[in-house]
Biopython code that builds the backbone (N, CA, C, O; Angstrom):
import numpy as np
from Bio.PDB.StructureBuilder import StructureBuilder

atoms = [
    (1, "MET", "N", (114.607, 100.419, 120.124)),
    (1, "MET", "CA", (114.416, 101.974, 120.622)),
    (1, "MET", "C", (115.229, 102.372, 120.056)),
    (1, "MET", "O", (116.212, 101.662, 120.269)),
    (2, "LYS", "N", (115.526, 103.399, 119.186)),
    (2, "LYS", "CA", (115.926, 104.643, 119.402)),
    (2, "LYS", "C", (115.616, 105.438, 120.553)),
    (2, "LYS", "O", (114.542, 105.467, 121.154)),
    (3, "LEU", "N", (116.581, 106.030, 120.781)),
    (3, "LEU", "CA", (116.806, 106.780, 122.533)),
    (3, "LEU", "C", (117.599, 107.967, 122.132)),
    (3, "LEU", "O", (118.579, 107.750, 121.419)),
    (4, "LYS", "N", (117.270, 109.469, 122.555)),
    (4, "LYS", "CA", (118.112, 110.707, 122.038)),
    (4, "LYS", "C", (118.957, 110.670, 122.579)),
    (4, "LYS", "O", (119.090, 109.779, 123.418)),
    (5, "SER", "N", (119.999, 111.667, 122.356)),
    (5, "SER", "CA", (121.330, 111.656, 123.107)),
    (5, "SER", "C", (121.154, 111.508, 124.445)),
    (5, "SER", "O", (120.018, 111.341, 124.890)),
    (6, "GLY", "N", (121.815, 111.534, 124.938)),
    (6, "GLY", "CA", (122.800, 111.049, 126.554)),
    (6, "GLY", "C", (122.145, 112.563, 127.278)),
    (6, "GLY", "O", (121.166, 112.539, 128.023)),
    (7, "ARG", "N", (122.803, 113.707, 126.942)),
    (7, "ARG", "CA", (122.699, 114.888, 127.066)),
    (7, "ARG", "C", (121.791, 116.116, 127.324)),
    (7, "ARG", "O", (121.464, 116.750, 126.321)),
    (8, "LYS", "N", (121.431, 116.454, 128.280)),
    (8, "LYS", "CA", (120.301, 116.900, 128.959)),
    (8, "LYS", "C", (120.471, 118.704, 128.922)),
    (8, "LYS", "O", (120.877, 118.844, 130.075)),
    (9, "ASN", "N", (120.444, 119.454, 128.621)),
    (9, "ASN", "CA", (121.112, 120.841, 129.029)),
    (9, "ASN", "C", (122.312, 121.288, 128.658)),
    (9, "ASN", "O", (122.421, 122.507, 128.797)),
    (10, "GLY", "N", (123.381, 120.670, 128.177)),
    (10, "GLY", "CA", (124.434, 120.174, 128.151)),
    (10, "GLY", "C", (125.754, 119.442, 128.595)),
    (10, "GLY", "O", (126.927, 119.483, 128.224)),
    (11, "ARG", "N", (124.928, 118.642, 129.708)),
    (11, "ARG", "CA", (125.356, 118.333, 130.523)),
    (11, "ARG", "C", (125.092, 116.832, 130.084)),
    (11, "ARG", "O", (124.758, 116.880, 128.900)),
    (12, "PHE", "N", (125.101, 115.057, 130.688)),
    (12, "PHE", "CA", (125.136, 114.070, 130.332)),
    (12, "PHE", "C", (124.312, 113.779, 131.794)),
    (12, "PHE", "O", (124.556, 114.032, 132.974)),
    (13, "ASN", "N", (123.178, 113.094, 131.050)),
    (13, "ASN", "CA", (122.638, 112.247, 132.163)),
    (13, "ASN", "C", (122.293, 110.861, 132.099)),
    (13, "ASN", "O", (123.022, 110.123, 131.436)),
    (14, "HIS", "N", (121.386, 110.439, 132.630)),
    (14, "HIS", "CA", (121.575, 108.671, 132.719)),
    (14, "HIS", "C", (121.100, 107.719, 131.987)),
    (14, "HIS", "O", (121.534, 106.572, 131.877)),
    (15, "GLU", "N", (119.383, 108.640, 131.024)),
    (15, "GLU", "CA", (119.762, 107.266, 129.967)),
    (15, "GLU", "C", (120.136, 106.664, 129.105)),
    (15, "GLU", "O", (119.455, 105.933, 128.385)),
    (16, "VAL", "N", (121.999, 107.002, 128.991)),
    (16, "VAL", "CA", (122.771, 105.896, 127.994)),
    (16, "VAL", "C", (122.813, 104.595, 129.194)),
    (16, "VAL", "O", (122.539, 103.403, 129.054)),
    (17, "TYR", "N", (123.241, 105.314, 130.327)),
    (17, "TYR", "CA", (123.259, 103.472, 131.743)),
    (17, "TYR", "C", (122.197, 103.258, 131.535)),
    (17, "TYR", "O", (122.422, 102.364, 130.719)),
    (18, "HIS", "N", (121.025, 103.314, 131.574)),
    (18, "HIS", "CA", (120.229, 103.067, 132.095)),
    (18, "HIS", "C", (119.825, 102.035, 131.046)),
    (18, "HIS", "O", (119.805, 100.838, 131.330)),
    (19, "PHE", "N", (119.467, 102.543, 129.699)),
    (19, "PHE", "CA", (119.280, 101.684, 128.473)),
    (19, "PHE", "C", (120.650, 100.281, 128.177)),
    (19, "PHE", "O", (120.391, 99.174, 127.705)),
    (20, "ALA", "N", (121.651, 100.624, 128.488)),
    (20, "ALA", "CA", (123.593, 99.649, 128.808)),
    (20, "ALA", "C", (122.653, 98.661, 130.259)),
    (20, "ALA", "O", (122.059, 97.591, 130.121)),
    (21, "PHE", "N", (122.765, 99.242, 131.180)),
    (21, "PHE", "CA", (122.040, 98.753, 132.427)),
    (21, "PHE", "C", (121.085, 97.424, 131.591)),
    (21, "PHE", "O", (121.118, 96.214, 131.369)),
    (22, "GLU", "N", (120.374, 98.487, 131.380)),
    (22, "GLU", "CA", (118.992, 96.770, 131.259)),
    (22, "GLU", "C", (119.463, 96.201, 130.506)),
    (22, "GLU", "O", (119.693, 95.099, 131.005)),
    (23, "THR", "N", (119.838, 96.234, 129.392)),
    (23, "THR", "CA", (120.805, 95.691, 128.017)),
    (23, "THR", "C", (121.510, 94.046, 128.213)),
    (23, "THR", "O", (121.503, 92.952, 127.649)),
    (24, "ALA", "N", (122.440, 95.131, 130.119)),
    (24, "ALA", "CA", (123.534, 94.060, 130.113)),
    (24, "ALA", "C", (122.078, 93.465, 131.265)),
    (24, "ALA", "O", (122.258, 92.301, 130.908)),
    (25, "ILE", "N", (121.412, 93.396, 131.826)),
    (25, "ILE", "CA", (120.619, 92.428, 132.489)),
    (25, "ILE", "C", (119.748, 91.136, 131.231)),
    (25, "ILE", "O", (119.808, 89.915, 131.372)),
    (26, "GLU", "N", (119.124, 91.757, 130.264)),
    (26, "GLU", "CA", (118.593, 90.998, 129.243)),
    (26, "GLU", "C", (119.897, 90.134, 128.475)),
    (26, "GLU", "O", (119.886, 88.929, 128.224)),
    (27, "ILE", "N", (120.715, 90.844, 128.259)),
    (27, "ILE", "CA", (121.943, 89.546, 128.043)),
    (27, "ILE", "C", (122.300, 88.677, 129.035)),
    (27, "ILE", "O", (122.166, 87.468, 128.849)),
    (28, "PHE", "N", (122.710, 89.083, 130.004)),
    (28, "PHE", "CA", (122.719, 88.092, 131.319)),
    (28, "PHE", "C", (121.131, 86.704, 131.291)),
    (28, "PHE", "O", (121.074, 85.493, 131.506)),
    (29, "LYS", "N", (120.296, 87.570, 130.980)),
    (29, "LYS", "CA", (119.269, 85.919, 131.154)),
    (29, "LYS", "C", (119.377, 85.564, 129.999)),
    (29, "LYS", "O", (118.982, 84.399, 129.964)),
    (30, "GLU", "N", (119.760, 85.964, 128.781)),
    (30, "GLU", "CA", (119.253, 85.503, 127.771)),
    (30, "GLU", "C", (121.114, 84.342, 127.397)),
    (30, "GLU", "O", (121.382, 83.518, 126.522)),
    (31, "VAL", "N", (121.631, 84.699, 128.141)),
    (31, "VAL", "CA", (123.471, 83.970, 128.284)),
    (31, "VAL", "C", (123.097, 82.911, 128.835)),
    (31, "VAL", "O", (123.109, 81.899, 128.134)),
    (32, "THR", "N", (122.697, 82.814, 130.099)),
    (32, "THR", "CA", (122.410, 82.144, 131.151)),
    (32, "THR", "C", (121.535, 81.254, 130.604)),
    (32, "THR", "O", (121.913, 80.097, 130.788)),
    (33, "GLU", "N", (120.164, 81.380, 129.800)),
    (33, "GLU", "CA", (119.935, 80.213, 130.223)),
    (33, "GLU", "C", (119.911, 79.245, 128.480)),
    (33, "GLU", "O", (119.311, 78.210, 128.192)),
    (34, "THR", "N", (120.793, 80.093, 127.650)),
    (34, "THR", "CA", (121.396, 79.134, 126.209)),
    (34, "THR", "C", (122.427, 78.837, 126.701)),
    (34, "THR", "O", (122.828, 77.919, 125.984)),
    (35, "THR", "N", (123.456, 79.072, 127.797)),
    (35, "THR", "CA", (124.755, 78.238, 128.262)),
    (35, "THR", "C", (124.898, 77.326, 128.709)),
    (35, "THR", "O", (125.898, 76.607, 128.700)),
    (36, "LYS", "N", (123.418, 77.111, 129.430)),
    (36, "LYS", "CA", (123.258, 75.579, 129.570)),
    (36, "LYS", "C", (122.986, 74.471, 129.130)),
    (36, "LYS", "O", (123.123, 73.389, 129.700)),
    (37, "GLN", "N", (122.596, 74.681, 128.115)),
    (37, "GLN", "CA", (122.517, 73.702, 126.996)),
    (37, "GLN", "C", (124.698, 74.120, 126.098)),
    (37, "GLN", "O", (124.922, 74.095, 124.888)),
    (38, "ILE", "N", (125.228, 74.269, 126.633)),
    (38, "ILE", "CA", (126.234, 74.327, 125.282)),
    (38, "ILE", "C", (127.624, 73.950, 126.758)),
    (38, "ILE", "O", (127.412, 74.615, 127.771)),
    (39, "PRO", "N", (129.014, 72.889, 126.837)),
    (39, "PRO", "CA", (129.545, 72.229, 127.410)),
    (39, "PRO", "C", (130.202, 72.942, 127.777)),
    (39, "PRO", "O", (130.736, 73.701, 126.968)),
    (40, "ALA", "N", (130.591, 73.092, 129.667)),
    (40, "ALA", "CA", (131.119, 73.985, 129.996)),
    (40, "ALA", "C", (132.942, 74.541, 129.575)),
    (40, "ALA", "O", (133.527, 75.210, 130.427)),
    (41, "GLU", "N", (133.615, 74.217, 128.351)),
    (41, "GLU", "CA", (134.394, 74.223, 127.680)),
    (41, "GLU", "C", (134.673, 75.161, 126.457)),
    (41, "GLU", "O", (135.678, 75.766, 126.084)),
    (42, "LYS", "N", (133.188, 75.030, 125.900)),
    (42, "LYS", "CA", (132.760, 75.972, 124.946)),
    (42, "LYS", "C", (131.473, 77.633, 125.725)),
    (42, "LYS", "O", (130.593, 78.284, 125.162)),
    (43, "THR", "N", (131.943, 77.682, 126.920)),
    (43, "THR", "CA", (131.999, 79.126, 127.195)),
    (43, "THR", "C", (132.418, 80.302, 127.326)),
    (43, "THR", "O", (132.084, 81.223, 128.071)),
    (44, "PHE", "N", (133.017, 80.219, 126.707)),
    (44, "PHE", "CA", (134.612, 81.365, 126.364)),
    (44, "PHE", "C", (133.423, 82.917, 125.819)),
    (44, "PHE", "O", (133.138, 84.067, 126.154)),
    (45, "LEU", "N", (133.103, 81.868, 124.797)),
    (45, "LEU", "CA", (131.839, 83.548, 124.059)),
    (45, "LEU", "C", (131.308, 83.839, 124.921)),
    (45, "LEU", "O", (131.923, 84.841, 125.282)),
    (46, "ALA", "N", (130.240, 83.629, 125.845)),
    (46, "ALA", "CA", (129.762, 84.048, 126.693)),
    (46, "ALA", "C", (130.116, 84.726, 128.038)),
    (46, "ALA", "O", (129.405, 85.474, 128.709)),
    (47, "GLU", "N", (131.252, 84.336, 128.256)),
    (47, "GLU", "CA", (131.382, 85.479, 128.901)),
    (47, "GLU", "C", (132.158, 86.027, 129.011)),
    (47, "GLU", "O", (132.604, 86.578, 130.017)),
    (48, "GLN", "N", (132.761, 85.991, 127.248)),
    (48, "GLN", "CA", (133.201, 87.565, 126.886)),
    (48, "GLN", "C", (131.693, 88.642, 127.190)),
    (48, "GLN", "O", (131.473, 89.595, 127.937)),
    (49, "VAL", "N", (130.747, 87.753, 125.996)),
    (49, "VAL", "CA", (129.542, 88.402, 125.968)),
    (49, "VAL", "C", (129.166, 89.533, 127.251)),
    (49, "VAL", "O", (129.039, 90.753, 127.147)),
    (50, "LEU", "N", (129.045, 88.704, 128.440)),
    (50, "LEU", "CA", (128.816, 89.330, 130.038)),
    (50, "LEU", "C", (130.193, 90.229, 130.665)),
    (50, "LEU", "O", (130.286, 91.201, 131.415)),
    (51, "GLN", "N", (131.149, 89.393, 129.967)),
    (51, "GLN", "CA", (131.824, 91.052, 130.404)),
    (51, "GLN", "C", (131.983, 92.341, 130.147)),
    (51, "GLN", "O", (132.111, 93.338, 130.857)),
    (52, "HIS", "N", (131.932, 92.019, 128.277)),
    (52, "HIS", "CA", (132.407, 93.445, 127.907)),
    (52, "HIS", "C", (130.370, 94.108, 127.925)),
    (52, "HIS", "O", (130.163, 95.313, 127.785)),
    (53, "SER", "N", (129.694, 93.553, 128.028)),
    (53, "SER", "CA", (128.370, 94.420, 128.618)),
    (53, "SER", "C", (128.326, 95.200, 129.460)),
    (53, "SER", "O", (128.118, 96.406, 129.335)),
    (54, "LYS", "N", (128.547, 94.509, 130.573)),
    (54, "LYS", "CA", (128.861, 94.883, 131.902)),
    (54, "LYS", "C", (130.173, 95.991, 132.234)),
    (54, "LYS", "O", (130.143, 96.800, 133.162)),
    (55, "ARG", "N", (131.358, 95.824, 131.228)),
    (55, "ARG", "CA", (132.222, 96.872, 131.875)),
    (55, "ARG", "C", (131.393, 97.871, 130.780)),
    (55, "ARG", "O", (131.943, 98.933, 131.069)),
    (56, "VAL", "N", (130.460, 98.205, 129.749)),
    (56, "VAL", "CA", (129.982, 99.178, 129.432)),
    (56, "VAL", "C", (129.079, 100.151, 130.097)),
    (56, "VAL", "O", (128.672, 101.292, 129.880)),
    (57, "CYS", "N", (128.971, 99.454, 130.776)),
    (57, "CYS", "CA", (127.899, 99.677, 132.392)),
    (57, "CYS", "C", (128.701, 100.402, 133.431)),
    (57, "CYS", "O", (128.151, 101.210, 134.179)),
    (58, "VAL", "N", (129.676, 100.204, 133.486)),
    (58, "VAL", "CA", (130.486, 99.675, 134.591)),
    (58, "VAL", "C", (131.821, 101.651, 133.878)),
    (58, "VAL", "O", (132.813, 102.170, 134.390)),
    (59, "ASN", "N", (131.366, 101.848, 133.166)),
    (59, "ASN", "CA", (132.451, 103.033, 131.906)),
    (59, "ASN", "C", (131.461, 104.323, 132.104)),
    (59, "ASN", "O", (131.607, 105.531, 132.294)),
    (60, "LEU", "N", (130.496, 103.506, 131.972)),
    (60, "LEU", "CA", (129.256, 104.740, 132.068)),
    (60, "LEU", "C", (128.692, 105.241, 133.229)),
    (60, "LEU", "O", (127.963, 106.204, 133.465)),
    (61, "ALA", "N", (129.300, 104.187, 134.039)),
    (61, "ALA", "CA", (128.613, 104.675, 135.835)),
    (61, "ALA", "C", (129.758, 106.119, 136.134)),
    (61, "ALA", "O", (129.624, 107.251, 136.600)),
    (62, "GLU", "N", (131.146, 105.118, 135.434)),
    (62, "GLU", "CA", (132.413, 106.275, 136.056)),
    (62, "GLU", "C", (132.302, 107.042, 135.550)),
    (62, "GLU", "O", (132.744, 107.985, 136.207)),
    (63, "ALA", "N", (131.692, 107.564, 134.029)),
    (63, "ALA", "CA", (131.885, 108.918, 132.862)),
    (63, "ALA", "C", (130.677, 109.859, 133.743)),
    (63, "ALA", "O", (130.649, 111.085, 133.848)),
    (64, "LEU", "N", (129.640, 108.779, 134.365)),
    (64, "LEU", "CA", (128.511, 110.385, 135.194)),
    (64, "LEU", "C", (129.320, 110.829, 136.694)),
    (64, "LEU", "O", (129.176, 111.996, 137.059)),
    (65, "ILE", "N", (130.261, 109.784, 137.649)),
    (65, "ILE", "CA", (130.542, 110.306, 138.350)),
    (65, "ILE", "C", (131.171, 111.590, 138.267)),
    (65, "ILE", "O", (130.965, 112.541, 139.021)),
    (66, "MET", "N", (132.730, 111.498, 136.326)),
    (66, "MET", "CA", (133.928, 112.166, 136.393)),
    (66, "MET", "C", (132.733, 113.363, 135.580)),
    (66, "MET", "O", (133.231, 114.480, 135.722)),
    (67, "LYS", "N", (131.814, 113.436, 135.056)),
    (67, "LYS", "CA", (131.151, 114.431, 134.060)),
    (67, "LYS", "C", (131.784, 115.662, 134.155)),
    (67, "LYS", "O", (132.165, 116.343, 133.203)),
    (68, "LYS", "N", (131.908, 115.991, 135.634)),
    (68, "LYS", "CA", (132.959, 117.310, 135.123)),
    (68, "LYS", "C", (134.437, 117.468, 134.997)),
    (68, "LYS", "O", (135.297, 118.333, 134.833)),
    (69, "GLN", "N", (134.350, 116.741, 135.089)),
    (69, "GLN", "CA", (136.013, 116.545, 134.261)),
    (69, "GLN", "C", (135.949, 116.023, 133.113)),
    (69, "GLN", "O", (136.155, 114.875, 132.720)),
    (70, "ASN", "N", (135.712, 116.753, 132.715)),
    (70, "ASN", "CA", (136.221, 116.677, 131.052)),
    (70, "ASN", "C", (136.490, 115.131, 130.202)),
    (70, "ASN", "O", (136.019, 114.131, 129.660)),
    (71, "VAL", "N", (137.577, 115.864, 130.590)),
    (71, "VAL", "CA", (138.689, 114.532, 129.432)),
    (71, "VAL", "C", (138.120, 113.493, 130.359)),
    (71, "VAL", "O", (137.255, 112.730, 129.930)),
    (72, "VAL", "N", (138.553, 113.409, 131.625)),
    (72, "VAL", "CA", (137.929, 111.873, 131.848)),
    (72, "VAL", "C", (137.063, 111.257, 131.735)),
    (72, "VAL", "O", (137.001, 110.035, 131.605)),
    (73, "CYS", "N", (136.128, 112.141, 131.773)),
    (73, "CYS", "CA", (134.025, 112.066, 131.381)),
    (73, "CYS", "C", (134.518, 111.386, 129.761)),
    (73, "CYS", "O", (134.272, 110.221, 129.450)),
    (74, "MET", "N", (135.014, 112.059, 129.141)),
    (74, "MET", "CA", (134.689, 111.893, 127.475)),
    (74, "MET", "C", (136.015, 110.019, 127.432)),
    (74, "MET", "O", (135.367, 109.197, 126.784)),
    (75, "LYS", "N", (137.220, 109.445, 127.830)),
    (75, "LYS", "CA", (137.991, 108.777, 128.712)),
    (75, "LYS", "C", (136.593, 107.774, 128.424)),
    (75, "LYS", "O", (135.997, 107.297, 127.458)),
    (76, "LYS", "N", (136.520, 107.788, 129.543)),
    (76, "LYS", "CA", (135.301, 106.724, 130.128)),
    (76, "LYS", "C", (134.624, 106.173, 129.044)),
    (76, "LYS", "O", (134.961, 105.065, 128.627)),
    (77, "LEU", "N", (133.166, 107.173, 128.223)),
    (77, "LEU", "CA", (132.979, 107.511, 126.982)),
    (77, "LEU", "C", (133.229, 106.722, 126.327)),
    (77, "LEU", "O", (132.429, 105.838, 126.022)),
    (78, "SER", "N", (134.416, 106.792, 125.904)),
    (78, "SER", "CA", (135.176, 105.644, 125.247)),
    (78, "SER", "C", (135.253, 104.228, 124.868)),
    (78, "SER", "O", (134.894, 103.510, 123.935)),
    (79, "ASP", "N", (135.989, 104.113, 126.197)),
    (79, "ASP", "CA", (136.144, 102.606, 127.224)),
    (79, "ASP", "C", (134.891, 101.991, 126.755)),
    (79, "ASP", "O", (134.864, 100.785, 126.508)),
    (80, "ALA", "N", (133.787, 102.783, 126.608)),
    (80, "ALA", "CA", (132.523, 102.222, 126.935)),
    (80, "ALA", "C", (131.510, 101.520, 125.565)),
    (80, "ALA", "O", (130.552, 100.753, 125.470)),
    (81, "ALA", "N", (132.605, 102.500, 124.426)),
    (81, "ALA", "CA", (131.899, 102.330, 123.288)),
    (81, "ALA", "C", (133.382, 101.368, 123.181)),
    (81, "ALA", "O", (133.294, 100.828, 122.078)),
    (82, "GLN", "N", (133.956, 101.173, 123.467)),
    (82, "GLN", "CA", (134.816, 100.065, 122.367)),
    (82, "GLN", "C", (134.538, 98.508, 122.877)),
    (82, "GLN", "O", (134.836, 97.421, 122.383)),
    (83, "ASP", "N", (133.438, 99.104, 124.770)),
    (83, "ASP", "CA", (132.946, 97.326, 125.317)),
    (83, "ASP", "C", (132.088, 97.269, 124.692)),
    (83, "ASP", "O", (131.636, 96.143, 124.484)),
    (84, "ALA", "N", (131.477, 98.345, 124.122)),
    (84, "ALA", "CA", (129.829, 97.904, 123.647)),
    (84, "ALA", "C", (129.923, 97.213, 121.849)),
    (84, "ALA", "O", (129.003, 96.650, 121.257)),
    (85, "SER", "N", (131.217, 97.471, 121.358)),
    (85, "SER", "CA", (131.617, 97.401, 119.925)),
    (85, "SER", "C", (132.110, 95.759, 120.241)),
    (85, "SER", "O", (131.597, 94.925, 119.495)),
    (86, "ARG", "N", (133.413, 95.065, 121.674)),
    (86, "ARG", "CA", (133.927, 94.272, 121.564)),
    (86, "ARG", "C", (132.321, 92.945, 121.927)),
    (86, "ARG", "O", (132.355, 91.833, 121.400)),
    (87, "THR", "N", (131.231, 93.322, 122.756)),
    (87, "THR", "CA", (129.922, 92.995, 123.017)),
    (87, "THR", "C", (129.525, 92.542, 121.409)),
    (87, "THR", "O", (129.887, 91.536, 120.798)),
    (88, "GLN", "N", (129.091, 93.097, 121.186)),
    (88, "GLN", "CA", (128.564, 92.918, 119.255)),
    (88, "GLN", "C", (129.801, 92.431, 118.648)),
    (88, "GLN", "O", (130.081, 92.882, 117.537)),
    (89, "ALA", "N", (130.422, 91.762, 119.079)),
    (89, "ALA", "CA", (131.749, 91.232, 118.223)),
    (89, "ALA", "C", (131.569, 89.956, 119.044)),
    (89, "ALA", "O", (130.632, 89.444, 118.433)),
    (90, "CYS", "N", (131.796, 89.317, 119.800)),
    (90, "CYS", "CA", (131.291, 88.237, 120.581)),
    (90, "CYS", "C", (130.384, 87.834, 120.396)),
    (90, "CYS", "O", (130.271, 86.614, 120.271)),
    (91, "LEU", "N", (128.556, 89.277, 120.221)),
    (91, "LEU", "CA", (127.580, 87.945, 119.875)),
    (91, "LEU", "C", (127.700, 87.772, 118.523)),
    (91, "LEU", "O", (127.190, 86.683, 118.255)),
    (92, "LYS", "N", (128.204, 88.411, 117.340)),
    (92, "LYS", "CA", (128.397, 87.455, 116.077)),
    (92, "LYS", "C", (129.176, 85.990, 116.148)),
    (92, "LYS", "O", (129.073, 84.823, 115.771)),
    (93, "LEU", "N", (129.972, 86.830, 116.851)),
    (93, "LEU", "CA", (130.671, 84.817, 116.630)),
    (93, "LEU", "C", (129.705, 84.273, 117.816)),
    (93, "LEU", "O", (129.751, 83.074, 117.539)),
    (94, "ALA", "N", (129.191, 84.324, 118.509)),
    (94, "ALA", "CA", (127.859, 83.291, 118.922)),
    (94, "ALA", "C", (126.915, 82.494, 118.016)),
    (94, "ALA", "O", (126.743, 81.290, 117.825)),
    (95, "LEU", "N", (126.466, 83.412, 117.617)),
    (95, "LEU", "CA", (126.268, 83.271, 116.208)),
    (95, "LEU", "C", (126.372, 82.691, 115.222)),
    (95, "LEU", "O", (125.519, 82.024, 114.637)),
    (96, "LYS", "N", (127.488, 82.905, 114.936)),
    (96, "LYS", "CA", (128.609, 81.795, 114.184)),
    (96, "LYS", "C", (127.877, 80.807, 114.369)),
    (96, "LYS", "O", (126.875, 80.533, 113.709)),
    (97, "HIS", "N", (128.461, 80.008, 115.562)),
    (97, "HIS", "CA", (128.731, 78.752, 115.978)),
    (97, "HIS", "C", (127.600, 78.631, 116.757)),
    (97, "HIS", "O", (127.769, 77.899, 117.733)),
    (98, "ASN", "N", (126.457, 79.131, 116.637)),
    (98, "ASN", "CA", (124.958, 78.489, 116.978)),
    (98, "ASN", "C", (125.031, 78.740, 118.181)),
    (98, "ASN", "O", (124.426, 77.743, 118.575)),
    (99, "TYR", "N", (125.445, 79.607, 119.645)),
    (99, "TYR", "CA", (125.379, 79.723, 120.553)),
    (99, "TYR", "C", (124.160, 80.303, 120.858)),
    (99, "TYR", "O", (123.487, 79.697, 121.692)),
    (100, "ILE", "N", (123.597, 81.568, 120.283)),
    (100, "ILE", "CA", (122.479, 81.964, 120.456)),
    (100, "ILE", "C", (121.783, 82.242, 118.924)),
    (100, "ILE", "O", (122.508, 82.413, 117.944)),
    (101, "CYS", "N", (120.330, 82.268, 118.828)),
    (101, "CYS", "CA", (119.526, 82.303, 117.655)),
    (101, "CYS", "C", (119.234, 83.438, 117.171)),
    (101, "CYS", "O", (119.049, 84.392, 117.927)),
    (102, "LYS", "N", (119.162, 83.528, 116.178)),
    (102, "LYS", "CA", (119.231, 84.779, 115.095)),
    (102, "LYS", "C", (117.877, 86.307, 115.852)),
    (102, "LYS", "O", (117.803, 87.534, 115.783)),
    (103, "ASN", "N", (117.296, 85.474, 116.321)),
    (103, "ASN", "CA", (116.020, 86.184, 116.726)),
    (103, "ASN", "C", (116.610, 87.075, 118.345)),
    (103, "ASN", "O", (115.994, 88.117, 118.569)),
    (104, "THR", "N", (117.576, 86.741, 119.257)),
    (104, "THR", "CA", (117.764, 86.484, 120.384)),
    (104, "THR", "C", (119.390, 88.176, 119.680)),
    (104, "THR", "O", (119.584, 89.389, 119.769)),
    (105, "PHE", "N", (120.036, 86.867, 119.059)),
    (105, "PHE", "CA", (121.269, 87.723, 118.246)),
    (105, "PHE", "C", (120.893, 89.505, 117.461)),
    (105, "PHE", "O", (121.688, 90.443, 117.393)),
    (106, "ARG", "N", (119.206, 89.465, 116.890)),
    (106, "ARG", "CA", (119.176, 90.700, 116.711)),
    (106, "ARG", "C", (118.535, 91.609, 116.765)),
    (106, "ARG", "O", (118.275, 92.519, 115.978)),
    (107, "LYS", "N", (117.933, 91.089, 118.862)),
    (107, "LYS", "CA", (117.010, 91.686, 119.814)),
    (107, "LYS", "C", (118.343, 92.434, 120.631)),
    (107, "LYS", "O", (117.932, 93.162, 121.534)),
    (108, "ILE", "N", (119.317, 92.418, 120.550)),
    (108, "ILE", "CA", (120.731, 92.212, 121.414)),
    (108, "ILE", "C", (121.337, 93.434, 120.541)),
    (108, "ILE", "O", (121.429, 94.655, 120.663)),
    (109, "ASP", "N", (121.674, 92.515, 119.662)),
    (109, "ASP", "CA", (122.593, 93.379, 118.286)),
    (109, "ASP", "C", (122.181, 95.245, 118.378)),
    (109, "ASP", "O", (122.837, 96.286, 118.426)),
    (110, "SER", "N", (120.400, 94.780, 118.361)),
    (110, "SER", "CA", (119.972, 96.270, 117.891)),
    (110, "SER", "C", (120.121, 97.126, 118.882)),
    (110, "SER", "O", (120.353, 98.330, 118.774)),
    (111, "LYS", "N", (119.947, 96.317, 120.153)),
    (111, "LYS", "CA", (119.822, 97.664, 121.653)),
    (111, "LYS", "C", (121.729, 98.473, 121.679)),
    (111, "LYS", "O", (121.974, 99.505, 122.302)),
    (112, "TYR", "N", (122.872, 97.635, 120.811)),
    (112, "TYR", "CA", (123.988, 97.948, 120.844)),
    (112, "TYR", "C", (124.389, 99.205, 120.124)),
    (112, "TYR", "O", (124.878, 100.298, 120.412)),
    (113, "ASP", "N", (123.898, 98.463, 118.891)),
    (113, "ASP", "CA", (123.776, 99.676, 117.316)),
    (113, "ASP", "C", (123.130, 100.750, 118.193)),
    (113, "ASP", "O", (123.906, 101.692, 118.035)),
    (114, "ASP", "N", (121.917, 101.277, 119.241)),
    (114, "ASP", "CA", (121.560, 102.192, 119.801)),
    (114, "ASP", "C", (122.635, 102.897, 120.602)),
    (114, "ASP", "O", (122.894, 104.098, 120.538)),
    (115, "ILE", "N", (123.199, 102.035, 121.330)),
    (115, "ILE", "CA", (124.490, 102.285, 122.391)),
    (115, "ILE", "C", (124.973, 103.067, 122.359)),
    (115, "ILE", "O", (124.898, 104.111, 123.007)),
    (116, "PHE", "N", (126.225, 102.412, 120.792)),
    (116, "PHE", "CA", (126.973, 102.585, 120.372)),
    (116, "PHE", "C", (126.768, 104.053, 119.834)),
    (116, "PHE", "O", (127.297, 105.013, 120.393)),
    (117, "GLN", "N", (125.925, 104.181, 118.653)),
    (117, "GLN", "CA", (125.292, 105.541, 118.358)),
    (117, "GLN", "C", (125.295, 106.745, 119.854)),
    (117, "GLN", "O", (126.028, 107.716, 120.041)),
    (118, "MET", "N", (124.481, 106.343, 120.487)),
    (118, "MET", "CA", (124.518, 107.065, 121.462)),
    (118, "MET", "C", (125.709, 107.400, 122.425)),
    (118, "MET", "O", (125.816, 108.289, 123.269)),
    (119, "LEU", "N", (126.465, 106.529, 122.082)),
    (119, "LEU", "CA", (127.923, 106.829, 123.252)),
    (119, "LEU", "C", (128.560, 107.562, 121.774)),
    (119, "LEU", "O", (129.136, 108.603, 122.092)),
    (120, "CYS", "N", (128.613, 107.354, 120.477)),
    (120, "CYS", "CA", (129.375, 108.301, 119.893)),
    (120, "CYS", "C", (128.829, 109.964, 119.823)),
    (120, "CYS", "O", (129.570, 110.943, 119.910)),
    (121, "ASN", "N", (127.265, 109.989, 119.633)),
    (121, "ASN", "CA", (126.513, 111.322, 120.020)),
    (121, "ASN", "C", (127.300, 111.512, 121.370)),
    (121, "ASN", "O", (128.059, 112.460, 121.169)),
    (122, "GLU", "N", (127.419, 111.179, 122.290)),
    (122, "GLU", "CA", (128.131, 111.964, 124.026)),
    (122, "GLU", "C", (129.641, 112.339, 123.534)),
    (122, "GLU", "O", (130.201, 113.166, 124.253)),
    (123, "ALA", "N", (130.488, 111.789, 122.261)),
    (123, "ALA", "CA", (132.047, 111.774, 122.361)),
    (123, "ALA", "C", (131.699, 112.314, 121.762)),
    (123, "ALA", "O", (132.799, 112.304, 121.210)),
    (124, "THR", "N", (130.750, 113.362, 120.740)),
    (124, "THR", "CA", (130.673, 114.668, 119.808)),
    (124, "THR", "C", (130.138, 116.000, 120.043)),
    (124, "THR", "O", (130.141, 116.999, 119.324)),
    (125, "HIS", "N", (129.515, 115.719, 121.626)),
    (125, "HIS", "CA", (129.434, 117.307, 122.091)),
    (125, "HIS", "C", (129.472, 117.463, 123.313)),
    (125, "HIS", "O", (129.420, 118.595, 123.793)),
]
sb = StructureBuilder()
sb.init_structure("model")
sb.init_model(0)
sb.init_chain("A")
sb.init_seg("    ")
for serial, (resi, resn, name, xyz) in enumerate(atoms, 1):
    if name == "N":
        sb.init_residue(resn, " ", resi, " ")
    sb.init_atom(name, np.array(xyz, "f"), 0.0, 1.0, " ", f" {name:<3s}", serial, name[0])
structure = sb.get_structure()
């Protein structure tokens, strides 16, 4: 799903946040189901994916609150982009270790490509 920039009339809106939030929920459902089959000592990657996907949402929420303070908002957008990148890296590792299937990986990774692009667009506008 390709989304337009999260700015509306020069102001950051909630579109990017909602997309990241819904994707984090999807990750939670997929990871919860998948980790039922993984021994407890091997759930580190799943925990990292969950942690970073939640941090994208938290940083975006903080950016929305701080949008009038441009420097702080940009820092939070940058933090969100870093966590989106970390989420993708953890997803790639999970795929490599067969913790998630290719279809799940492609679906979620594609959404994080979109999220990352939207965050980069926000940072440059």
